[in-house]
VOBA-1610 file (N, C-alpha, C; in pm, whole numbers, padded with zeros to 5 digits, always signed):
BEGIN
Unk+00088-00128-00004Unk+00001+00014+00004Unk+00095+00116+00012Unk+00058+00228-00082Unk+00141+00339-00089Unk+00130+00431+00042Unk+00219+00518+00052Unk+00245+00578+00180Unk+00115+00673+00201Unk+00071+00733+00098Unk-00041+00834+00123Unk-00169+00757+00161Unk-00178+00631+00156Unk-00311+00562+00208Unk-00288+00483+00326Unk-00174+00503+00383Unk-00141+00429+00509Unk-00228+00446+00622Unk-00296+00551+00657Unk-00356+00601+00794Unk-00497+00650+00766Unk-00584+00637+00870Unk-00708+00680+00853Unk-00673+00805+00928Unk-00769+00913+00881Unk-00762+01049+00969Unk-00912+01070+01003Unk-00908+01128+01104Unk-01037+01171+01161Unk-01039+01349+01185Unk-01174+01379+01139Unk-01193+01524+01160Unk-01353+01528+01157Unk-01424+01681+01189Unk-01557+01682+01182Unk-01569+01801+01096Unk-01676+01791+01041Unk-01736+01911+00920Unk-01859+01974+00971Unk-01904+02095+00942Unk-02009+02152+00971Unk-02112+02103+00901Unk-02245+02085+00956Unk-02383+02020+00893Unk-02481+02104+00969Unk-02596+02055+00918Unk-02705+02098+00959Unk-02725+02044+01122Unk-02679+01959+01140Unk-02682+01887+01273Unk-02605+01956+01362Unk-02509+02027+01326Unk-02371+02071+01396Unk-02263+02073+01346Unk-02246+01898+01374Unk-02113+01865+01313Unk-02124+01727+01279Unk-02080+01677+01178Unk-02067+01542+01146Unk-01919+01489+01125Unk-01889+01383+01220Unk-01759+01331+01232Unk-01727+01226+01109Unk-01596+01234+01074Unk-01574+01136+00954Unk-01450+01084+00973Unk-01422+00983+00910Unk-01276+00922+00914Unk-01262+00885+00737Unk-01128+00921+00702Unk-01114+00943+00559Unk-00969+00892+00533Unk-00948+00792+00422Unk-00835+00751+00374Unk-00833+00762+00223Unk-00703+00793+00192Unk-00668+00803+00029Unk-00729+00945-00049Unk-00690+00939-00151Unk-00713+01059-00240Unk-00785+01019-00374Unk-00838+01101-00440Unk-00932+01081-00570Unk-01076+01093-00559Unk-01138+01036-00648Unk-01295+01086-00642Unk-01367+01014-00504Unk-01433+01114-00450Unk-01516+01076-00328Unk-01600+00973-00317Unk-01593+00875-00240Unk-01670+00787-00204Unk-01718+00773-00059Unk-01846+00820-00059Unk-01894+00848+00083Unk-01987+00734+00158Unk-01934+00695+00267Unk-01993+00569+00329Unk-02056+00580+00432Unk-02192+00534+00435Unk-02303+00572+00543Unk-02342+00441+00619Unk-02293+00439+00741Unk-02357+00303+00841Unk-02500+00315+00832Unk-02518+00201+00916Unk-02651+00176+00958Unk-02650+00161+01124Unk-02759+00078+01179Unk-02812+00067+01299Unk-02779-00080+01352Unk-02697-00098+01477Unk-02663+00024+01564Unk-02484+00003+01540Unk-02460+00117+01454Unk-02295+00089+01436Unk-02259+00221+01413Unk-02141+00245+01344Unk-02068+00383+01325Unk-01976+00378+01209Unk-01868+00474+01201Unk-01783+00496+01099Unk-01707+00352+01082Unk-01684+00299+01205Unk-01606+00164+01232Unk-01652+00065+01132Unk-01790+00051+01106Unk-01830-00044+01016Unk-01779-00076+00879Unk-01693+00047+00842Unk-01644+00034+00705Unk-01493+00031+00707Unk-01446-00004+00836Unk-01284-00041+00874Unk-01223-00106+00765Unk-01280-00208+00701Unk-01216-00290+00616Unk-01245-00246+00470Unk-01320-00147+00433Unk-01335-00084+00315Unk-01225+00071+00285Unk-01226+00109+00388Unk-01143+00232+00388Unk-01020+00225+00302Unk-00899+00129+00397Unk-00798+00127+00288Unk-00782+00038+00161Unk-00889-00034+00145Unk-00898-00070-00020Unk-00923+00026-00109Unk-01061+00103-00071Unk-01094+00205-00176Unk-00968+00294-00167Unk-00903+00330-00067Unk-00790+00420-00075Unk-00692+00388-00182Unk-00654+00238-00150Unk-00551+00188-00242Unk-00605+00184-00400Unk-00726+00187-00387Unk-00775+00169-00524Unk-00796+00315-00625Unk-00739+00408-00539Unk-00756+00535-00603Unk-00870+00618-00557Unk-00925+00600-00483Unk-01047+00683-00411Unk-01015+00761-00286Unk-01104+00868-00260Unk-01111+00930-00142Unk-01203+00869-00050Unk-01192+00786+00022Unk-01291+00710+00089Unk-01312+00775+00225Unk-01432+00800+00243Unk-01497+00914+00389Unk-01601+00806+00426Unk-01599+00770+00565Unk-01706+00722+00640Unk-01738+00816+00745Unk-01869+00834+00772Unk-01906+00922+00850Unk-01992+00858+00967Unk-01989+00915+01097Unk-02085+00878+01187Unk-02206+00949+01161Unk-02315+00897+01140Unk-02447+00949+01114Unk-02491+01040+01207Unk-02556+01139+01202Unk-02633+01218+01301Unk-02663+01129+01421Unk-02642+01165+01541Unk-02694+01079+01659Unk-02603+00985+01692Unk-02489+00958+01627Unk-02393+00863+01664Unk-02260+00900+01684Unk-02182+00820+01759Unk-02082+00843+01769Unk-02018+00993+01818Unk-01923+01042+01713Unk-01860+01182+01752Unk-01937+01307+01664Unk-02056+01246+01601Unk-02146+01354+01534Unk-02225+01413+01628Unk-02297+01496+01595Unk-02381+01590+01680Unk-02522+01504+01701Unk-02566+01508+01830Unk-02692+01439+01845Unk-02801+01538+01891Unk-02888+01587+01796Unk-02995+01699+01833Unk-03089+01639+01921Unk-03148+01708+02025Unk-03236+01644+02120Unk-03379+01620+02074Unk-03405+01679+01986Unk-03557+01693+01938Unk-03558+01542+01836Unk-03652+01470+01854Unk-03680+01331+01789Unk-03697+01361+01636Unk-03790+01483+01593Unk-03808+01511+01487Unk-03667+01548+01392Unk-03561+01575+01462Unk-03426+01615+01371Unk-03368+01511+01315Unk-03430+01370+01316Unk-03357+01268+01262Unk-03445+01218+01140Unk-03522+01318+01056Unk-03611+01269+00940Unk-03504+01262+00841Unk-03530+01204+00717Unk-03452+01167+00610Unk-03408+01269+00557Unk-03483+01366+00563Unk-03435+01498+00473Unk-03301+01559+00538Unk-03318+01544+00681Unk-03207+01580+00761Unk-03082+01523+00723Unk-03094+01401+00711Unk-02971+01324+00703Unk-02938+01323+00564Unk-03026+01345+00487Unk-02962+01367+00327Unk-02880+01520+00338Unk-02933+01592+00385Unk-02880+01721+00399Unk-02737+01708+00456Unk-02740+01632+00573Unk-02569+01604+00622Unk-02494+01553+00527Unk-02530+01453+00436Unk-02461+01392+00332Unk-02398+01503+00258Unk-02508+01601+00189Unk-02458+01707+00114Unk-02368+01802+00176Unk-02376+01824+00293Unk-02276+01925+00364Unk-02137+01864+00372Unk-02122+01724+00401Unk-01994+01653+00413Unk-01940+01654+00272Unk-02028+01649+00177Unk-01964+01659+00028Unk-01893+01795+00007Unk-02000+01902+00019Unk-01946+02024-00007Unk-01824+02070+00094Unk-01810+02034+00204Unk-01697+02053+00305Unk-01584+01994+00238Unk-01590+01872+00194Unk-01462+01820+00126Unk-01436+01898-00010Unk-01499+01974-00079Unk-01505+02001-00196Unk-01501+01889-00310Unk-01559+01800-00311Unk-01577+01679-00395Unk-01714+01654-00461Unk-01754+01758-00536Unk-01885+01739-00595Unk-01868+01697-00757Unk-01933+01615-00802Unk-02022+01521-00757Unk-01937+01393-00697Unk-02014+01311-00589Unk-01974+01200-00528Unk-02042+01074-00558Unk-01992+00974-00510Unk-02056+00843-00502Unk-02088+00832-00361Unk-02218+00756-00346Unk-02240+00715-00198Unk-02303+00600-00191Unk-02251+00537-00083Unk-02260+00359-00056Unk-02322+00364+00095Unk-02423+00308+00130Unk-02474+00298+00257Unk-02510+00137+00276Unk-02514+00092+00401Unk-02540-00017+00451Unk-02657+00003+00554Unk-02748-00127+00546Unk-02877-00108+00632Unk-02957+00036+00642Unk-02980+00106+00760Unk-03004+00210+00725Unk-02963+00332+00626Unk-02822+00310+00640Unk-02739+00396+00552Unk-02776+00351+00403Unk-02833+00247+00377Unk-02863+00234+00241Unk-02979+00314+00218Unk-03090+00341+00308Unk-03216+00408+00274Unk-03162+00567+00247Unk-03063+00602+00366Unk-03009+00733+00345Unk-02928+00737+00208Unk-02852+00644+00162Unk-02775+00664+00040Unk-02891+00698-00060Unk-02986+00588-00082Unk-03063+00602-00186Unk-03175+00712-00201Unk-03194+00778-00073Unk-03259+00899-00058Unk-03159+01028-00120Unk-03044+01022-00084Unk-02952+01126-00097Unk-02934+01131-00275Unk-02916+01005-00309Unk-02931+01005-00459Unk-03044+01058-00543Unk-03160+01015-00484Unk-03282+01049-00527Unk-03310+01204-00516Unk-03279+01270-00403Unk-03337+01402-00386Unk-03229+01507-00427Unk-03082+01457-00435Unk-02996+01542-00473Unk-02906+01473-00586Unk-02957+01461-00708Unk-02883+01401-00824Unk-02763+01483-00874Unk-02766+01627-00845Unk-02663+01689-00857Unk-02544+01672-00774Unk-02542+01631-00646Unk-02448+01609-00566Unk-02397+01470-00559Unk-02498+01355-00621Unk-02462+01206-00601Unk-02455+01148-00730Unk-02359+01102-00807Unk-02354+01057-00932Unk-02360+00899-00925Unk-02368+00832-00818Unk-02377+00705-00827Unk-02422+00656-00692Unk-02481+00542-00661Unk-02542+00473-00524Unk-02510+00349-00527Unk-02446+00300-00393Unk-02443+00162-00358Unk-02505+00101-00249Unk-02597+00013-00241Unk-02688-00002-00144Unk-02651-00166-00086Unk-02618-00161+00037Unk-02579-00283+00099Unk-02688-00334+00195Unk-02735-00485+00158Unk-02830-00540+00256Unk-02976-00504+00256Unk-03005-00363+00240Unk-03133-00321+00277Unk-03193-00263+00115Unk-03266-00363+00030Unk-03310-00271-00106Unk-03364-00155-00116Unk-03355-00128-00230Unk-03434+00029-00247Unk-03577+00000-00282Unk-03668+00057-00183Unk-03806+00066-00180Unk-03856+00212-00176Unk-03907+00249-00309Unk-03974+00380-00326Unk-04076+00412-00221Unk-04078+00538-00177Unk-04205+00585-00107Unk-04318+00526-00140Unk-04415+00487-00080Unk-04545+00461-00114Unk-04620+00383-00007Unk-04732+00337-00062Unk-04810+00235+00031Unk-04877+00304+00126Unk-04920+00249+00235Unk-04977+00300+00358Unk-04865+00357+00470Unk-04938+00448+00546Unk-04836+00490+00648Unk-04748+00386+00720Unk-04637+00384+00723Unk-04549+00314+00787Unk-04566+00253+00913Unk-04624+00328+01006Unk-04644+00284+01133Unk-04758+00173+01120Unk-04874+00202+01040Unk-04990+00108+01037Unk-04923-00015+00967Unk-04842-00036+00874Unk-04788-00168+00810Unk-04726-00222+00936Unk-04625-00160+01012Unk-04554-00241+01101Unk-04646-00286+01216Unk-04749-00205+01258Unk-04837-00261+01356Unk-04905-00374+01316Unk-04916-00383+01180Unk-04998-00493+01140Unk-04930-00655+01133Unk-04798-00625+01147Unk-04697-00733+01128Unk-04671-00812+01271Unk-04672-00953+01260Unk-04638-01036+01401Unk-04773-01083+01454Unk-04889-01056+01412Unk-04997-01088+01493Unk-04975-01077+01635Unk-04956-01174+01701Unk-04943-01193+01849Unk-04821-01128+01897Unk-04717-01116+01814Unk-04597-01054+01846Unk-04596-00910+01763Unk-04460-00845+01845Unk-04493-00719+01785Unk-04313-00687+01709Unk-04346-00637+01583Unk-04227-00602+01507Unk-04132-00499+01575Unk-04004-00526+01558Unk-03915-00437+01623Unk-03914-00298+01582Unk-03945-00263+01483Unk-03972-00130+01444Unk-04095-00049+01530Unk-04185-00132+01544Unk-04294-00075+01640Unk-04222-00083+01781Unk-04159-00170+01801Unk-04111-00165+01969Unk-04035-00034+01997Unk-03958-00014+01877Unk-03858+00108+01909Unk-03927+00247+01917Unk-04070+00256+01879Unk-04122+00401+01847Unk-04141+00479+01979Unk-04162+00389+02078Unk-04210+00471+02196Unk-04072+00520+02286Unk-04058+00668+02293Unk-03917+00716+02344Unk-03901+00635+02502Unk-03762+00603+02506Unk-03743+00536+02658Unk-03754+00382+02651Unk-03869+00334+02557Unk-03868+00184+02578Unk-03770+00106+02539Unk-03695+00111+02431Unk-03589+00018+02379Unk-03476+00085+02480Unk-03471+00185+02507Unk-03349+00281+02576Unk-03352+00177+02709Unk-03471+00147+02776Unk-03451+00080+02890Unk-03416-00075+02882Unk-03435-00146+02776Unk-03384-00262+02750Unk-03222-00252+02711Unk-03175-00181+02633Unk-03037-00159+02566Unk-02924-00087+02673Unk-02966+00010+02738Unk-02859+00084+02797Unk-02786+00029+02928Unk-02891-00050+03006Unk-02825-00103+03119Unk-02712-00211+03080Unk-02699-00257+02945Unk-02575-00348+02924Unk-02567-00331+02790Unk-02521-00223+02745Unk-02470-00195+02609Unk-02422-00319+02523Unk-02294-00333+02574Unk-02226-00425+02529Unk-02284-00570+02514Unk-02345-00613+02615Unk-02418-00727+02595Unk-02533-00724+02468Unk-02612-00620+02493Unk-02723-00611+02380Unk-02661-00609+02261Unk-02561-00539+02232Unk-02510-00515+02090Unk-02451-00657+02045Unk-02364-00725+02164Unk-02348-00886+02105Unk-02436-00930+02067Unk-02549-00962+02136Unk-02657-01059+02087Unk-02740-00986+01959Unk-02734-00874+01969Unk-02801-00825+01825Unk-02722-00842+01709Unk-02558-00819+01702Unk-02521-00860+01621Unk-02506-01005+01565Unk-02494-01073+01669Unk-02514-01211+01649Unk-02636-01294+01598Unk-02751-01214+01638Unk-02876-01252+01575Unk-02888-01248+01429Unk-02808-01152+01363Unk-02847-01131+01234Unk-02693-01173+01160Unk-02644-01218+01205Unk-02504-01308+01154Unk-02499-01428+01097Unk-02461-01465+00994Unk-02505-01598+00926Unk-02454-01702+01029Unk-02333-01697+01096Unk-02270-01820+01167Unk-02330-01831+01329Unk-02409-01716+01363Unk-02482-01717+01507Unk-02604-01712+01496Unk-02670-01662+01403Unk-02833-01621+01387Unk-02911-01761+01461Unk-03014-01733+01502Unk-03095-01863+01551Unk-03142-01964+01466Unk-03159-02088+01482Unk-03185-02149+01360Unk-03334-02155+01301Unk-03353-02197+01183Unk-03492-02203+01141Unk-03595-02284+01240Unk-03693-02207+01235Unk-03799-02255+01344Unk-03774-02187+01504Unk-03679-02127+01519Unk-03647-02065+01669Unk-03726-01938+01644Unk-03779-01872+01771Unk-03855-01732+01736Unk-03748-01615+01683Unk-03834-01559+01614Unk-03761-01461+01538Unk-03725-01350+01615Unk-03592-01326+01608Unk-03526-01197+01696Unk-03565-01069+01642Unk-03668-01066+01533Unk-03710-00934+01491Unk-03838-00882+01547Unk-03896-00983+01652Unk-04006-00958+01704Unk-03989-00977+01848Unk-04085-00899+01926Unk-04097-00931+02067Unk-04257-00991+02109Unk-04230-01059+02236Unk-04371-01107+02260Unk-04456-00996+02344Unk-04561-00985+02324Unk-04653-00903+02381Unk-04697-00947+02508Unk-04750-00856+02598Unk-04798-00893+02736Unk-04913-01002+02708Unk-04903-01093+02801Unk-05009-01208+02795Unk-05116-01160+02865Unk-05239-01255+02820Unk-05372-01206+02912Unk-05345-01241+03085Unk-05278-01343+03107Unk-05254-01387+03223Unk-05149-01295+03307Unk-05109-01192+03273Unk-05038-01098+03339Unk-04892-01126+03327Unk-04864-01211+03219Unk-04716-01222+03178Unk-04648-01097+03107Unk-04538-01066+03139Unk-04464-00952+03097Unk-04476-00930+02944Unk-04449-00817+02866Unk-04422-00805+02747Unk-04273-00837+02723Unk-04238-00903+02623Unk-04064-00934+02590Unk-03988-00845+02575Unk-03880-00886+02534Unk-03779-00793+02506Unk-03712-00855+02362Unk-03636-00765+02302Unk-03552-00819+02166Unk-03439-00920+02219Unk-03404-00875+02340Unk-03293-00964+02386Unk-03333-01089+02430Unk-03469-01131+02463Unk-03488-01247+02495Unk-03478-01358+02389Unk-03463-01325+02278Unk-03436-01387+02157Unk-03307-01401+02096Unk-03206-01326+02159Unk-03084-01303+02123Unk-02999-01459+02136Unk-02923-01480+02050Unk-02840-01609+02078Unk-02711-01547+02169Unk-02679-01629+02255Unk-02562-01628+02363Unk-02466-01708+02343Unk-02367-01702+02398Unk-02230-01787+02396Unk-02101-01736+02328Unk-02134-01694+02208Unk-02020-01670+02131Unk-02053-01551+02019Unk-01952-01471+01979Unk-01958-01358+01915Unk-01941-01443+01740Unk-02017-01375+01663Unk-01993-01387+01502Unk-01837-01394+01488Unk-01812-01467+01383Unk-01656-01476+01338Unk-01604-01347+01305Unk-01705-01264+01266Unk-01657-01128+01197Unk-01613-01027+01308Unk-01661-01050+01432Unk-01661-00959+01526Unk-01548-00975+01639Unk-01438-00942+01666Unk-01349-00932+01775Unk-01404-00877+01885Unk-01338-00925+01997Unk-01370-00855+02142Unk-01351-00705+02116Unk-01233-00684+02062Unk-01174-00536+02046Unk-01298-00474+01940Unk-01336-00528+01850Unk-01438-00464+01767Unk-01562-00426+01849Unk-01592-00548+01923Unk-01731-00511+02007Unk-01689-00389+02103Unk-01575-00385+02176Unk-01530-00273+02253Unk-01559-00134+02200Unk-01524-00133+02061Unk-01516-00010+01972Unk-01653+00047+01986Unk-01758-00047+01940Unk-01901-00019+01916Unk-01964+00033+02069Unk-01938-00063+02155Unk-02011-00042+02284Unk-01932+00086+02350Unk-01828+00104+02330Unk-01784+00231+02382Unk-01848+00347+02362Unk-01871+00357+02201Unk-01940+00460+02175Unk-02087+00466+02210Unk-02147+00391+02214Unk-02316+00393+02258Unk-02321+00409+02421Unk-02223+00365+02468Unk-02210+00380+02658Unk-02180+00515+02644Unk-02121+00580+02573Unk-02093+00737+02588Unk-02225+00826+02535Unk-02263+00774+02433Unk-02386+00863+02380Unk-02512+00831+02413Unk-02530+00690+02458Unk-02665+00657+02468Unk-02726+00623+02330Unk-02823+00547+02325Unk-02872+00500+02209Unk-03009+00572+02130Unk-03022+00688+02219Unk-03180+00741+02164Unk-03148+00830+02013Unk-03015+00874+02000Unk-03016+00924+01860Unk-03014+00829+01762Unk-02959+00722+01775Unk-02981+00613+01700Unk-03125+00562+01675Unk-03192+00548+01768Unk-03326+00500+01769Unk-03425+00621+01720Unk-03390+00724+01716Unk-03468+00833+01645Unk-03484+00807+01526Unk-03418+00747+01432Unk-03416+00727+01277Unk-03554+00676+01276Unk-03583+00556+01359Unk-03699+00473+01343Unk-03815+00540+01381Unk-03811+00651+01461Unk-03926+00749+01498Unk-03963+00833+01409Unk-03880+00832+01299Unk-03929+00929+01183Unk-03997+00877+01070Unk-04017+00764+01061Unk-04066+00691+00936Unk-04196+00751+00895Unk-04292+00791+00982Unk-04402+00846+00914Unk-04366+00971+00900Unk-04284+01051+00956Unk-04254+01201+00890Unk-04207+01184+00770Unk-04114+01080+00738Unk-04039+01050+00615Unk-04159+01040+00491Unk-04226+00949+00541Unk-04348+00923+00425Unk-04446+01030+00415Unk-04475+01142+00492Unk-04512+01267+00451Unk-04410+01352+00399Unk-04284+01388+00428Unk-04220+01437+00363Unk-04191+01410+00212Unk-04171+01303+00193Unk-04136+01256+00065Unk-04259+01218-00040Unk-04389+01280+00009Unk-04499+01229-00067Unk-04483+01270-00215Unk-04401+01379-00266Unk-04395+01423-00402Unk-04291+01316-00463Unk-04252+01224-00400Unk-04138+01125-00481Unk-04197+00971-00473Unk-04347+00968-00444Unk-04420+00865-00445Unk-04362+00756-00563Unk-04322+00651-00531Unk-04290+00574-00655Unk-04169+00592-00741Unk-04104+00722-00718Unk-03974+00762-00784Unk-03864+00671-00782Unk-03784+00638-00920Unk-03701+00568-00917Unk-03559+00624-00904Unk-03460+00560-00848Unk-03325+00625-00838Unk-03253+00570-00965Unk-03220+00699-01047Unk-03176+00670-01193Unk-03038+00665-01213Unk-02965+00697-01118Unk-02787+00701-01143Unk-02728+00566-01153Unk-02653+00535-01195Unk-02573+00396-01180Unk-02576+00334-01028Unk-02623+00239-01018Unk-02631+00187-00884Unk-02596+00040-00881Unk-02553+00001-00763Unk-02490-00143-00727Unk-02599-00186-00605Unk-02633-00326-00579Unk-02684-00397-00463Unk-02616-00498-00427Unk-02584-00513-00312Unk-02521-00627-00246Unk-02613-00684-00140Unk-02683-00812-00128Unk-02736-00859-00015Unk-02700-00992+00028Unk-02721-01001+00154Unk-02701-01152+00179Unk-02816-01253+00174Unk-02780-01388+00166Unk-02901-01460+00116Unk-02970-01517+00248Unk-02910-01484+00352Unk-02955-01523+00503Unk-03021-01408+00564Unk-03020-01297+00504Unk-03044-01166+00558Unk-03200-01140+00550Unk-03272-01127+00649Unk-03432-01083+00646Unk-03446-00987+00542Unk-03360-00888+00561Unk-03393-00772+00463Unk-03419-00802+00329Unk-03337-00904+00279Unk-03351-00944+00137Unk-03426-01058+00128Unk-03487-01139+00218Unk-03591-01247+00194Unk-03735-01153+00213Unk-03738-01074+00309Unk-03887-00995+00326Unk-03894-00923+00196Unk-03785-00842+00172Unk-03807-00743+00043Unk-03751-00802-00093Unk-03764-00932-00098Unk-03758-00997-00233Unk-03823-00913-00347Unk-03955-00885-00341Unk-04032-00819-00435Unk-03959-00677-00469Unk-03895-00601-00387Unk-03823-00499-00401Unk-03709-00523-00508Unk-03638-00659-00470Unk-03530-00664-00569Unk-03573-00675-00690Unk-03678-00795-00710Unk-03738-00788-00854Unk-03780-00684-00917Unk-03834-00582-00834Unk-03863-00441-00919Unk-03768-00358-00962Unk-03625-00411-00940Unk-03529-00315-00975Unk-03515-00243-01116Unk-03548-00324-01218Unk-03572-00266-01347Unk-03631-00146-01360Unk-03748-00138-01264Unk-03828-00007-01263Unk-03785+00098-01169Unk-03720+00049-01053Unk-03712+00122-00939Unk-03555+00181-00950Unk-03467+00097-01003Unk-03323+00121-01009Unk-03295+00121-01158Unk-03339+00188-01227Unk-03309+00163-01401Unk-03161+00179-01412Unk-03094+00232-01360Unk-02948+00242-01378Unk-02869+00138-01306Unk-02951+00027-01263Unk-02857-00062-01175Unk-02764-00133-01268Unk-02648-00143-01221Unk-02523-00194-01298Unk-02517-00343-01267Unk-02533-00374-01129Unk-02522-00525-01090Unk-02567-00545-00974Unk-02641-00653-00917Unk-02687-00703-00826Unk-02665-00821-00762Unk-02622-00834-00650Unk-02544-00950-00602Unk-02618-01030-00470Unk-02618-01143-00456Unk-02678-01187-00330Unk-02562-01297-00274Unk-02495-01266-00175Unk-02394-01352-00133Unk-02434-01477-00055Unk-02421-01588-00107Unk-02468-01710-00050Unk-02403-01744+00102Unk-02503-01761+00193Unk-02484-01775+00321Unk-02424-01660+00398Unk-02459-01536+00354Unk-02428-01429+00435Unk-02521-01394+00510Unk-02507-01316+00634Unk-02611-01248+00695Unk-02616-01108+00657Unk-02662-01027+00769Unk-02691-00894+00760Unk-02559-00787+00732Unk-02463-00818+00801Unk-02350-00737+00825Unk-02260-00737+00703Unk-02295-00728+00571Unk-02240-00768+00448Unk-02095-00719+00465Unk-02050-00609+00473Unk-01916-00549+00449Unk-01823-00605+00572Unk-01865-00659+00673Unk-01781-00707+00777Unk-01789-00851+00761Unk-01902-00920+00721Unk-01898-01061+00747Unk-01826-01107+00603Unk-01827-01031+00508Unk-01760-01069+00356Unk-01669-00958+00331Unk-01571-00911+00380Unk-01509-00796+00352Unk-01430-00814+00202Unk-01390-00917+00197Unk-01307-00947+00073Unk-01391-00940-00059Unk-01497-01011-00045Unk-01619-01006-00154Unk-01669-00881-00179Unk-01714-00822-00082Unk-01778-00679-00072Unk-01667-00589-00148Unk-01522-00603-00098Unk-01463-00502-00156Unk-01410-00511-00304Unk-01425-00646-00344Unk-01409-00684-00464Unk-01515-00625-00556Unk-01643-00621-00518Unk-01764-00583-00598Unk-01787-00429-00603Unk-01730-00372-00464Unk-01732-00228-00479Unk-01638-00176-00596Unk-01498-00226-00576Unk-01405-00165-00649Unk-01421-00179-00812Unk-01504-00299-00859Unk-01529-00323-00980Unk-01621-00244-01034Unk-01728-00221-00951Unk-01835-00117-00959Unk-01797+00005-00999Unk-01722+00074-00895Unk-01648+00184-00918Unk-01569+00219-01019Unk-01495+00113-01042Unk-01406+00119-01186Unk-01476+00134-01318Unk-01594+00091-01309Unk-01672+00084-01432Unk-01768+00202-01451Unk-01771+00282-01333Unk-01836+00419-01342Unk-01781+00505-01459Unk-01880+00590-01521Unk-01833+00711-01599Unk-01769+00776-01516Unk-01655+00849-01567Unk-01585+00963-01490Unk-01621+01072-01449Unk-01615+01112-01303Unk-01691+01229-01267Unk-01677+01354-01335
//
């Protein structure tokens, strides 16, 4: 690796949130990397040096509410429009327009909407784990409330301020370990086990409502997650709390209202999708992937990694890096 790509540097730039912390490596065309829940810039630790060595300026941010970025107090400060503007602010602060944006999990939705709303700033978009689904259909909270029958879907569980915090914050490290394991290929619950995306509702006989942690596997970490890696993630959330991260889920109805003018709108820039065959995000949203000829007409390539779970770029870093760099190399020059 050349000397100029040897180290990751950290700094913060101004944004509508106040500040956005970023980690960057390399020089060349900008590739903005956006993480999901419950993660941080560190989720891209395997991509930063590889993208830098391939001739790109790789920049991984802490999304507002996470890590060293600002954490506005108001719940409605985490709507999609705000997160898109944060991304735009980072690109402008770095003087690198237009840019490529790549996101994982919630970051995939943020990346897709960044490309949709600001095609002048984002020339291509890569989506990891969560397929693009255009705005549409019923109000999201109504959809999630109807899922699960006698059980409660995790997105609904996250809606009430303080409720999920009361489960997570007394033991952040243990909760994160269980959550990461629940969605990883080598540690996820076996077929037929209670689904960790749902919680049990309070029973008629006075039994308590369940928690997500009730269904997490225990005993070992997934192969991609070392004790040191877990320390990094846990250390950030122990310092910041998890409300900023959870507030993203608490704005889905606001997003649905804010984006009404973009109902059904396609993302037309050159795009990439990488999913895991064992990830619920790709099985539940299989129809969204089938709709890509309409919703992602600029799709260059779509990949399902066999036997991979949710944490794509950490579970399968070499494969993800190859797919990313091949796609980037094939893009038209900025």
